[in-house]
N, C-alpha and C positions, 0 to 999 in steps of 0.2 A: 082276301085275294091279293096277290102281289101284282104290282104294276109291271107291265111288260118291259123287260130290259133293266129292271131295278137290280142294282148290285147289292149283295149282302156284305156287310162289313163285319169282319171278325174283330173281337176285342183283343188287342195286343196285351199280352202279359209281360210285365217287365222281366228282363233276363238278369238273374243274379249269378255271380261267380263266387265259388266257394274254394278257399284254400285251407287244407287240413294240415295241422301240425301236431304230431304225437308228443305227449308230455310224459314224464316219469311220475306215476302216481305216488310213489314213495317219497320223492323229493318235494312234490307240491302239496301232498295231503298228510304226510307224516308216516312214520314206520308202522303204526298200528292201523292204517287205513284198510277198509274193505274194498276200495276202488281197485279194480283189476286193470282197466284201461282208461286213459284220460286224453282228451284232445282239445286243442284250441282251434276253433273254426273262425276264419275271417270271411265275412259275407260282404261282397261289394256289389252294389246295384245303383241305379239312377238316384235312389233316395240317399245314398251315401254308404258309409262303412258301418258294419255292426259286428261285434265280437261275441262269440259263444264259447262256453265250456261244456263239453259233452262227456258224460261219465258212463262207465259200465261197472256196476257193482251188484250186490245181491238183490237189488231192486230192479235190475235190468238196465236198459239204455235210457238215458234222459239228458236233456239239456237244461241249463239253468233257466231257460225260458219255457220249459215244459216238454212233455214227451212227444208232442205232435210237431215240434219245431223242425223245419226242414234240415237243419244242421245235423240232426241225429242220423238221418239216412246217409249223409256224406261221411260221417265218422264210421258207420257200420261197413261201408264199402271200402274203407281205407285198408290197405295191406302193407 
């Protein structure tokens, strides 16, 4: 049972900002690459800066940090 007038506190999630830069897969991976799209993602948060490479190839979308990395979603949305 809650105490009368008790405030519930929401846990604040840190806000990260992502900057998406498209790269030329042929120049970065070589002429025989199967990479169709390549992005460098810069993630800035209170914890600092983190760099990601996100690929689209015959295996699908993935980041060097794994398929579930939030940078993958930002690369997929890039037009």
